[in-house]
N, C-alpha and C positions, 0 to 999 in steps of 0.2 A: 615287319613281321617275319619276312624270310630270314633276315639277319639273326633274329632271336631264335627262330626255329633251327637254323643252321648251327648256331652256337650250342643249342640244347642237344642236337644230334651228336655233334662232335664231343661234347662232354659225356654223353651216355656211352658212346663207343669207347672213349678213353677210360671211363670208370669200369666198364665191362672187361676191358683188357687188363687193367690194373688189378681187378679182383683175383684173377687167376695167377698173375705174376706175383702178387704179394703172397698168396698162399704157397706157391712153390718156393719163393725166397725165404719165407719164414720156416718152412719145413726142412728144406735142403737135404732131405733124406735120400736123394738120388746120388749124393756123393758119399763115398766111404770115408772113414775117419782119416785115412792117410791123405786123401785128396783135400778134405776140409782143412787139415793142418797145413798142407802146402799152399793152399789158396788163401789162408787167413791173412798173411802179410799183404797180399794184393787187395783183399777186401778192405783192410784197415787203411792202407795208403790211398786207395781210390775214394774211400769215404771222406778222408781228410781233404784230398785235392779236389774232388768233384762235388762234395756236399751231398752225395747220394750214396746209397749202399753199393759197394763195389760188386756185389753179387749180380745185381741187375745189369750192370754195364758189361761184366764178363759174360753173362748169359746172352747178351745181345750179339757179341762177337761170335760166340760159339754157334748161335742160331744162324747167323749170316754165313758162316763157313759150311754149315749143314745144308743150307739152301743153295749157295753159290758154288760150292766145291773149293778147290785150292785157289788161294788168292795171295797176292803180295800184301805186305803190311800196309803199303800205301793204298791199295784197293780197299782193304778192310777199313782203314781210316775214312776214306771217302764215302763208302757205302753207309757206315754207321754214323757219319757226321762228327767224328771225333778227331782231335789233333793227332798227328802222326806219332808224337811221343807218347800220348795216352794210349793209343791203340797198341803200340809196341809194348808198353808196360802190361796191358791186359794179356797180350799174347804170351809174354814172359811168364805170367802167373798160370795161364792155361798149360803152357809147356812144362812148367815145374810140376804141375799136378798130373801130368801124363795124358792130358786131354787133346793136345795138338802137337804136331811135329813141324819142323822146318826142314826144307830141302832146297838144294840148288835149283834156281830157275833156269831151265834149259834155253829160254829165250832171252835172258838178260843176266849175265854173270854178276851184275852189281846188286841183284836182289834175290831174296829167298821166297819160296812159296810156302804158305802155311796151310795146313789141312788138319782135319780132325783125325785122331786115332780111332781105332775100333771102340775103345772105352769112351772117347769123346762123343762119338756118334750115339752110343748107348745113353750117355748122360743127357745129351740134347733131346733125344727121343723121349726120355722119361720126364724131363722138364717141360717139354711141349705138352705132353699128356696131362701132367699135373696142372699146368698153367691154363689149359683150355677146359678142364673139367667143369668149373663153375658155369662157363658159358654154354657148354654142351648140355648141361642139365637144364638151363633156361631155354635153350633152343628146342628141347624135346617137348616143350609145352606148346610150340607153334604147330600149325597144321603143315602137312607136306607142301602145300601150295605157298604158304607164308614163308617157309624155309627156302624154297626155290626162288621166290621173289627177293628175299633178303640176300641170298647168295648172289643173284644177278646184280643187284644194286651195289653191294659191297665190292664185287669184282670190277664193276664199272668205275667206282670211286678209286679203287686201288690202281687201275691202269691209266687213269688220266695223268698226263704229264710224263708218261713213260715211253710214248711213241706207239703204244699198243691200243690206244683209245679208239682208233678207227675200226677196230675189229667187231664192234657191236653192229648187228644187222638191224634193218628197219623193223623187222618183225619183233625183235627184242625191245625196240623202242616203245612199242604199243602194249607190251605185256604189263600186267598189273604189278 
């Protein structure tokens, strides 16, 4: 019973996340024509190599940089679970489109730091807003107490395995 429930919960979370990402990927209106043209080869090559739309994979790296800040290509690859060569190709496409820059790493001359440009930050912000819109609409139907409970439970799930899982207090444990 728990296994089936867990699988259903995981599938529902996955479907909710994909609903927004698919909408943003299909519209791609946050990128101007110049950026779409510059990213098109990356989309095409990533689709062929990865078997998935390159847009979603490129968006993953851009979002990671927005959350984490400047990273090396190796760090981007590790965080996103992509091979180093694939992460490097993604970053090349983002750099060509003017969404990321590379600079010397002051801590390691053998590597470069990759970070979002101002335009890259704007695009990621717009993509996140578009991707989250369908879920935000659904969340509005929950009561404030239901939303707080859901937030608490999702935060708990998100932190397990990260070393931050012990930050939950016993009072939170008993909350509905």
